[in-house]
N, C-alpha and C positions, 0 to 999 in steps of 0.2 A: 203357446207354451213351445219351446225351443227343444231341438232334439240333438244331439250330437250325433253326427255321422262321423264312421271312419274315416270320411274323406276332411272334415273340419279338423282344423288344427288348434289345439288346446295349449294358452301360452304356461309357460312356466314361468316361476318366479326366479328373478335373476340370481345364480347361486353367488355366494359371496367368493371372490379371486384371494388366491394367497398370494398374490405378485404385490411388492410395495412399489408406491408411488412415489419419485422425488418430492414433491410439492406438499408430501401429506406427510412426509417423515420428520422427525422433530427438530431441531436444529444443534449443532454440536456445541457445547459449551467451550471449549476452547480456542471456539472461531468468533471473532468479534464482527459488528455488521461492516457491512461494506463503505458505510455513510461513515464511519470512526476512521476506517483505514483510511480514506481519502482524504478526510480531515488530518490526519496523523504525519499524511506525506504530503500535502500541498502547501498545509499551513505550517506544521513546527518544524518538521524535517528541511523542508525547502528553506524556511527563515535560519536555519541552522546551517545548512550548505552554504548558503550566500555568507555570514557571517565569516565561515570558516575559509571560504574560497576569497572573501577579500584581506584575510588576511594573509595568504598566501599569495596573492596576485603582487602584493608589492615587492617581495622579495628579487632579489638582482638574477640573473642568466647564470651568471659564474656564482649564485652562493650555494654551498655544498649540502646543505638541508633540502635543496628545491627538488632532486631527481626524487628522494624516496614519496616527497608528499603527492608528487605530481604524478608518481606511480599508484598511489594510494587512491586520489582524485579518478583516476583512467578505472583501476576497482570498481569503484564507487558508480562509477557512470556505468560500466559492463553490469553491475550489479540490480541498477535500476533498469534497464534494459528487457534484463532477466523477467524483472517483475511485470513490466509490461507486455512483455510476449506471454509469460500467465496467465495474464486476465483477457487478453482477446480472444475472440471469438473466431475469427478467420484470419489467414497470411493474406493479406493484400499490397498492394504498392504503396506501401508510407514513404512518406517524405522522406530524402535525406538528413541528416544532423551537420548542425555547422559544426567545421572543423576547429577552433577556438574550443577550448576547455569549460571556461566560463559557460558562455554561452549554449556547449553541447550538455552541459549538467541541465540547465535550464529548463531544454527543449526535452530532454528525454524524463524529468519530472512532470512537463506537460502531458508529455506521450502516454505515459504510465496514468496518468490522473484520469487521460479522455478513455484509456481502456478498461480503468475501473470505473467509472460512471456508466460505461455499455453493459454492466453485468448486470442481473437482474436481482435485486436486493431481496426480494421475496423468497429465489430460491439458492442464493447464496448463502452458504455455514449450513445448509441443510445436508443429511446424510444421502449418500446414493444407495439407492434399492440393492438389497441384497443378489438378487439375482444379476445384476448388471459384474458383479467382480471388480469393481472398480473404487480405487479412492477418489475422494470428493477434493475435487481442486480448489476448493477453498481452504484445504489443509497445505498444499504446493505455495499458494498465494500467499498464507501469513508466514511460511518459511521463510518466501524472497524477502518479505518484507522485514523481518526479523535479519537476513543478511544485511540488508541496507542500513539497518539499524546500527548493525555492528561496525560497518564500513566508518559510518561517520562518529560512531566512538574512536574508532581508531586513530582516523584524520584529527579530531579534536586531542588524544593527546601528543599527535607528531607537532600540530599550530600551537598547542600550549608552549614548545619551544621557541618558535619565533613570536610570539606575542603573547606575554605572559597575562594580559586583561582579557584575552579571548572570554574566560569563563564569564567576567561581571556583563559581556555585551550578550554572551548565550543566556544569561539567568535573566537580563532585564524583561520587565513587563509579566513575569510570572505572578506575582503579586502586586495588584491596586487594591488601594484602602477604598470603602465605598464612602467613610468620612474622615477624609484627611487629619490628621493633628494640627490643633492651633497651633499658630504661628507665636504666640507670647508664652512662652513657660510658665506649667502651673505653681502654684504657691501654696 
């Protein structure tokens, strides 16, 4: 027989807490996974930016269209830099970007992709607990990505005036046939 004295502690079952935890909250449907954002920036947008910059790089220094397009490319660089800042956890001593515009854009994309890859894919896109009274970092990051996409669209419209065939190069590779058509005509 066991006796319970007043000095013995009786364990009570744990009470269910009313506070939310970040890892158990549902995912926000309007926020894509971090892997998709990385692929969009590193593959799709990097390719588009390289093609657009190649068309811009052939302009001579005295061309009247050059300052406006260069200004848009610099705005794009700042937008990519903001995206990288939103994605990173801490502020550290980052290496310095190259001074030339083309390598600077490539460096900025690589820097942003590195910061995006440092995010926790399981927690990214989940709603913050209500008791923190904070907005999710994921919404800000998606907004920064949309700003980058908007800048690329504006640069595309400017580069069309420089190189009318740029759309063909941008669309190349979108559709690949699994079974190509035969070379001989069908009768």
